[in-house]
N, C-alpha and C positions, 0 to 999 in steps of 0.2 A: 178503587183499590188503594190502600194506604201505602204511601211511599216514604213516610217519615222514618228517618234513620237509615235509609238506603241511598246508595250512590247511583246516579243515572249514567250509564256508559253506552253510548251509541257505537255500533260497529262502523268500520271504515266505509263499507258499502252504503250504510244508511246515511252517513254524513255526506258522502259525495252525491248521492241520488236524492233521497226524500227530504233530508234535513235542509239541504240547499234549496230545493224546489219550493218547499213550504216556508222557508225563511224562519225556521224554529231555532230557539235557544234551548239550553238545558232546562231552564226554568219553565219554558213553555211546554217542553216534553213532560216534565213532572206534572204540570197542571192538566195536560191532556190525559195522562194516565189516571190521575185522581178524579177527574170530572167525566170519565167515560160513561156512556149510557148503556154499554153492554160489555161484559167481561166474560171470556170463555177460557177454561183451562183445557188445553188440547194435548197435553202430555204430562209427564211427571213434574216438570219444572217450567214448561212452556205455556205462554198465555197469548191470547189475542184480545186486544182492546179496541173497541169501536168508539170513535168520537165524531162530533160534528164541528165543522168550521165553515162559517157562512152557510152555504147551501150544499156543501160537499161532505160526504162521509169519508172518514179516514180510518185506516186500520193500522195498528202497530202490533208487531209480533216481537215478543221479547222473552227472555229467560230470567226467572227470578232465582237468584243464587242466595240461599240462606247463609251459607258458610262465609262468603265474602261480603254479605249485606249489600248487594248491588242488583240493578236491573240492567241486563245486557240487551239492548235493542238491536234486533237482527235486521229487520226490514219493515217496510210500510207498503201500503196500497191506498189507492184513492178511487172513489166511486161517485155516483150521482145520488 
């Protein structure tokens, strides 16, 4: 998914939980969204993006806001 021209804005929940655990920066979040191996649209503006880091699969759930030109990252999940 192309993130050029969009601001990445993680929610407070995502920062405290997943962003801290994964030790991600905003640039790494942008790269994860751009290099996702699977992207699903699950609502009018809501997306799920699946990435791989080392041997773990990670899922980011975010809202793409066209009006404000930003991605609001709601939460994440981790699997095997």
